[in-house]
Legacy VTK file of the C-alpha trace (Angstrom):
# vtk DataFile Version 3.0
C-alpha trace
ASCII
DATASET POLYDATA
POINTS 121 float
110.976 101.697 125.143
113.641 99.080 126.148
117.159 99.135 127.533
120.183 96.990 127.637
122.471 97.370 130.653
126.065 96.250 130.433
128.634 96.293 133.218
132.329 95.940 132.653
135.497 95.996 134.728
138.423 97.481 132.906
142.003 96.407 133.889
143.997 98.853 135.914
145.369 101.645 133.843
143.228 100.713 130.740
139.918 102.482 131.503
140.355 105.484 129.251
141.800 103.428 126.460
138.932 101.019 126.629
136.326 103.705 126.726
137.879 105.420 123.636
137.946 102.230 121.746
134.270 101.513 122.710
133.360 105.058 121.592
135.169 105.030 118.365
134.432 101.366 117.220
131.351 99.981 118.854
129.127 102.871 119.611
128.809 104.284 116.039
127.655 100.892 114.842
125.228 100.577 117.662
123.879 104.075 117.068
123.284 103.364 113.336
121.094 100.347 114.024
117.330 100.540 113.558
115.514 101.236 116.713
118.288 102.797 118.533
117.081 105.783 120.587
120.005 106.782 122.989
122.852 105.721 125.259
124.130 106.607 128.712
127.599 105.637 129.668
128.908 105.846 133.248
132.398 105.213 134.732
134.106 105.059 138.030
137.656 105.833 137.133
139.146 104.873 140.361
137.687 101.262 140.304
137.627 100.817 136.494
133.976 99.817 136.653
131.783 101.089 133.856
128.085 100.721 132.946
126.358 101.518 129.707
122.624 101.612 129.023
121.515 101.562 125.366
117.894 102.439 124.675
115.776 100.913 121.910
112.222 101.782 120.617
111.042 98.231 120.540
112.155 94.884 122.179
112.810 93.334 118.882
115.409 95.937 118.021
117.111 95.611 121.490
117.335 91.771 121.091
118.575 92.042 117.442
121.416 94.420 118.563
122.466 92.052 121.341
122.596 89.107 118.970
124.204 90.994 116.139
127.571 89.886 114.766
129.164 93.321 115.368
128.291 93.075 119.123
129.929 89.548 119.375
132.952 90.707 117.457
133.380 93.769 119.688
133.300 91.626 122.771
135.968 89.359 121.336
138.065 92.181 120.019
138.134 94.417 123.073
137.786 91.675 125.642
141.023 92.656 127.406
139.599 96.082 128.192
136.419 94.675 129.581
137.609 91.632 131.497
134.731 91.748 133.943
131.914 92.034 131.387
128.799 90.162 132.203
125.979 89.078 129.921
123.921 92.149 129.095
120.593 92.487 131.050
117.523 93.673 129.097
114.763 95.855 130.643
111.648 97.594 129.745
112.220 101.379 130.480
109.521 102.520 132.842
110.405 106.221 132.968
112.949 108.630 131.898
112.937 112.401 132.133
114.625 115.566 133.225
116.536 118.341 131.713
119.362 116.029 130.592
117.003 114.651 127.914
116.562 118.046 126.112
118.033 118.725 122.612
121.227 120.321 123.892
122.059 117.525 126.351
125.145 116.245 124.449
126.685 119.627 124.437
125.998 120.212 128.103
126.672 116.828 129.571
128.908 114.729 127.408
132.619 114.573 128.550
133.848 113.486 125.137
131.789 116.306 123.472
133.255 118.841 125.956
136.772 117.659 125.191
136.158 117.931 121.466
134.891 121.483 121.922
137.993 122.423 123.994
140.433 121.040 121.380
138.561 122.711 118.530
138.407 126.048 120.239
LINES 1 122
121 0 1 2 3 4 5 6 7 8 9 10 11 12 13 14 15 16 17 18 19 20 21 22 23 24 25 26 27 28 29 30 31 32 33 34 35 36 37 38 39 40 41 42 43 44 45 46 47 48 49 50 51 52 53 54 55 56 57 58 59 60 61 62 63 64 65 66 67 68 69 70 71 72 73 74 75 76 77 78 79 80 81 82 83 84 85 86 87 88 89 90 91 92 93 94 95 96 97 98 99 100 101 102 103 104 105 106 107 108 109 110 111 112 113 114 115 116 117 118 119 120
């Protein structure tokens, strides 16, 4: 399994807007790609720093997703929200585990999922 790590720095006051745009416009395309196996997104709201790790079953799928046109378009389109973005770093995943990786993880740990549940309920 392989992972792409991307760090970004959102402009002051634009962190939530940038995350929502990423989640609505970029993440669904990423998740639909062959070889995609998961994502972890982390944010420090005070500093505006964010990190995402996308996980892929084979290295070829990881590289193809990084080079894909949708990825380049997203970087160009949402660049103002991710001014401090760096070139993604690719890694082989050595280990992952723990209860967060069970089948109910999204419902238990995903802030957007929790917000959707609250507004629906």
